[in-house]
C-alpha positions as CSV (number, residue, x, y, z in Angstrom):
1,T,3.7,-1.4,3.7
2,F,5.2,-1.6,6.9
3,Y,7.8,-3.1,9.2
4,D,7.8,-3.0,12.5
5,P,11.6,-3.6,13.8
6,E,10.9,-4.1,17.2
7,N,8.3,-7.2,16.6
8,H,9.5,-8.5,13.5
9,V,6.5,-7.9,11.7
10,F,4.9,-7.0,8.3
11,G,2.0,-5.5,7.0
12,A,1.0,-5.2,2.9
13,L,-1.8,-4.5,0.3
14,G,-4.1,-2.4,2.9
15,H,-6.7,-4.8,1.8
16,G,-7.0,-8.8,1.9
17,I,-6.4,-10.8,-0.9
18,S,-9.8,-11.9,-2.1
19,D,-11.7,-15.2,-4.0
20,T,-12.6,-13.7,-7.1
21,D,-16.1,-16.3,-7.4
22,T,-17.3,-15.0,-3.7
23,G,-15.7,-11.6,-3.3
24,G,-14.8,-12.9,0.5
25,V,-11.0,-12.6,1.9
26,V,-9.1,-16.0,1.1
27,E,-8.8,-17.6,4.7
28,I,-5.3,-19.2,4.4
29,E,-3.0,-21.1,7.1
30,S,0.4,-20.1,5.9
31,G,2.4,-18.2,3.0
32,A,5.7,-16.8,2.1
33,L,6.8,-13.3,1.2
34,Y,9.0,-13.0,-1.9
35,E,11.3,-10.5,-3.7
36,T,9.6,-9.5,-7.2
37,Q,10.6,-7.7,-10.4
38,I,8.5,-5.3,-12.2
39,M,8.7,-6.4,-16.2
40,G,6.2,-3.8,-17.6
41,I,3.7,-1.3,-17.1
42,E,0.0,-1.0,-18.8
43,K,-1.0,2.8,-18.0
44,G,-4.5,3.6,-16.9
45,E,-6.8,5.8,-18.5
46,S,-10.7,6.7,-17.9
47,G,-12.6,3.5,-17.9
48,A,-9.6,1.3,-18.5
49,P,-7.4,0.6,-15.3
50,G,-4.0,0.1,-15.5
51,V,-1.9,-2.7,-14.2
52,M,1.8,-3.9,-13.5
53,S,3.2,-7.2,-14.6
54,G,6.0,-9.0,-13.0
55,V,8.0,-11.7,-12.2
56,I,7.7,-13.2,-8.3
57,Y,11.5,-15.1,-7.5
58,Y,10.5,-18.4,-5.7
59,S,13.7,-19.5,-4.4
60,P,14.6,-19.7,-0.6
61,G,17.4,-17.0,-0.9
62,T,14.7,-14.6,-2.4
63,Q,12.0,-15.3,0.5
64,L,11.3,-12.0,2.4
65,G,9.0,-13.3,5.5
66,Q,6.4,-15.7,6.3
67,I,2.7,-14.7,5.9
68,T,0.5,-15.8,8.7
69,A,-2.9,-13.8,8.1
70,N,-4.9,-12.7,5.4
71,T,-7.3,-10.1,6.6
72,D,-9.8,-7.5,5.1
73,T,-7.0,-4.5,6.1
74,G,-4.1,-6.8,4.5
75,V,-1.4,-9.6,4.7
76,F,0.2,-9.5,8.0
77,G,3.2,-11.8,8.6
78,V,6.8,-12.3,10.4
79,A,10.0,-10.4,8.4
80,G,12.8,-12.7,7.5
81,D,16.3,-11.2,7.3
82,G,15.9,-10.1,3.6
83,L,13.0,-7.9,4.5
84,K,14.6,-6.4,7.3
85,E,17.6,-5.5,5.3
86,L,15.8,-4.1,3.0
87,A,13.7,-1.9,5.6
88,A,16.5,-0.8,7.7
89,S,17.1,2.4,6.2
90,Q,13.4,3.8,5.3
91,A,12.0,4.3,9.0
92,L,9.4,6.8,9.1
93,P,7.3,7.6,12.3
94,V,3.6,6.7,12.3
95,G,0.9,9.3,11.6
96,Y,-2.5,8.4,12.9
97,R,-5.8,9.5,11.5
98,Q,-5.9,12.6,13.4
99,D,-2.7,14.2,11.7
100,V,-4.0,13.8,8.4
101,T,-5.5,16.5,6.7
102,T,-6.5,17.2,3.3
103,G,-3.4,18.8,1.0
104,P,-0.4,17.5,-0.5
105,A,1.1,14.3,0.2
106,Y,3.4,11.8,-1.4
107,L,3.2,8.2,-2.5
108,R,6.1,5.6,-2.0
109,S,6.6,3.2,-5.0
110,S,9.1,1.5,-7.0
111,V,7.0,1.3,-10.2
112,S,9.7,3.1,-11.8
113,G,12.4,0.5,-10.8
114,E,13.7,2.5,-7.8
115,V,12.1,3.5,-4.2
116,R,10.6,7.4,-5.0
117,D,8.1,9.5,-3.6
118,Y,5.2,10.9,-5.7
119,Q,3.3,14.2,-5.3
120,V,-0.2,13.4,-4.5
121,E,-3.1,15.6,-3.2
122,I,-5.2,14.1,-0.6
123,T,-8.9,15.4,-1.5
124,K,-10.6,14.0,1.5
125,V,-10.4,11.9,4.5
126,D,-13.3,10.1,6.3
127,Y,-12.4,9.9,10.1
128,S,-15.3,7.7,11.0
129,S,-13.6,4.2,9.7
130,S,-17.1,3.5,8.5
131,H,-14.8,2.7,5.3
132,R,-11.8,0.9,6.8
133,T,-10.4,0.7,3.7
134,K,-11.2,3.6,1.7
135,S,-10.6,6.6,4.7
136,I,-8.4,8.4,2.2
137,V,-9.1,9.8,-0.9
138,F,-6.1,11.0,-3.0
139,Q,-5.2,12.5,-6.8
140,V,-1.7,11.6,-8.2
141,T,0.1,15.2,-9.2
142,D,2.9,13.7,-10.1
143,P,3.7,14.7,-13.6
144,D,6.3,11.8,-13.8
145,L,3.8,9.1,-12.0
146,L,1.1,10.2,-14.7
147,T,3.2,9.9,-17.4
148,L,4.5,6.6,-16.4
149,T,1.2,4.6,-15.2
150,G,-1.3,7.5,-15.8
151,G,-2.0,7.3,-11.8
152,V,-3.2,4.6,-9.7
153,I,-3.2,0.9,-11.2
154,Q,-3.2,-2.4,-10.0
155,G,-0.4,-3.7,-8.1
156,M,0.3,-0.4,-6.3
157,S,-1.9,-1.5,-3.1
158,G,0.4,-1.1,0.0
159,S,2.1,2.0,-1.5
160,P,2.9,3.9,1.7
161,L,1.1,7.5,1.8
162,I,3.3,9.9,3.5
163,Q,2.2,13.6,4.5
164,K,4.3,15.5,6.6
165,G,7.2,13.1,7.2
166,K,4.9,10.6,8.7
167,V,3.4,7.2,6.9
168,I,-0.6,8.0,7.3
169,G,-1.6,5.3,5.2
170,A,-1.6,3.3,2.2
171,V,-2.8,2.7,-1.5
172,T,-5.9,0.4,-1.3
173,H,-7.8,1.0,-4.7
174,F,-8.1,3.0,-7.9
175,F,-11.1,5.0,-9.2
176,V,-11.9,2.9,-12.8
177,Q,-13.2,6.3,-14.4
178,D,-10.6,8.4,-13.2
179,S,-7.3,6.4,-12.7
180,A,-5.6,9.4,-11.0
181,K,-7.6,9.0,-7.9
182,G,-7.1,6.5,-5.5
183,Y,-8.2,5.6,-2.3
184,G,-6.6,4.7,0.9
185,I,-6.5,2.9,4.3
186,F,-5.5,4.8,7.7
187,I,-2.1,3.1,8.5
188,E,-3.4,2.8,12.0
189,N,-5.9,0.4,10.5
190,M,-3.3,-1.7,9.3
191,L,-1.1,-1.5,12.5
192,S,-4.0,-2.5,14.8
193,H,-4.4,-6.0,13.2
C-alpha cells in the first residue's frame, strides 16, 4: 500500500491477517514480503465474492522486505532493496481524512498484470474513526475493472485509494451482496502505526 522512503518502512493490506478460527489478528515475531504473480481471477457477483489466485516466489532474490508487525490496520515492516526499486517511481503525497470527500477517486491495482488506476466513486466517508478499517465506502465505476473482476474481490486489500492526486486510503473489504462496492481505511490510520 505504501512505502516511506525516509524511514525505509512499508505498510500493506489495511487490515490484519486474522486467525480463521478465532477471528483475532495473528501474533507474529517476524515474516517476509515476497514478489507474487496473479495467475487467475474468479469474478465476483452478488452473493459470491470473487478471488484472485496466484503464486508467491519464495527465493532470496524475490524477497521485498521483512514483516515486523501484523495489526488491525495492516501488515508493516522494513523494505528491502527490491521494494525500494519498485516504489521509487510511484510517489504520491498523503491525503488526510479532512481531504477525503464523496465523489470521484481511483483504485490503483495490478490485477490486470500491470499497475493501473481504475475509476471509483466514494459514496460515504466516516470521519469519526469508530470503524478504523471501514471509514470509506466506495463503488467501482470503471468498466474495465467491472469486466475483469466484477468490482472488489479477495486479494485486492491494500490497493491504494487516490483522490485529487493524493493517497487517501486503501481497500480493506468488499460487500458480499454487491461486489462493485467496497470499504477502505484512511491512509493516516495505517501511517500512524
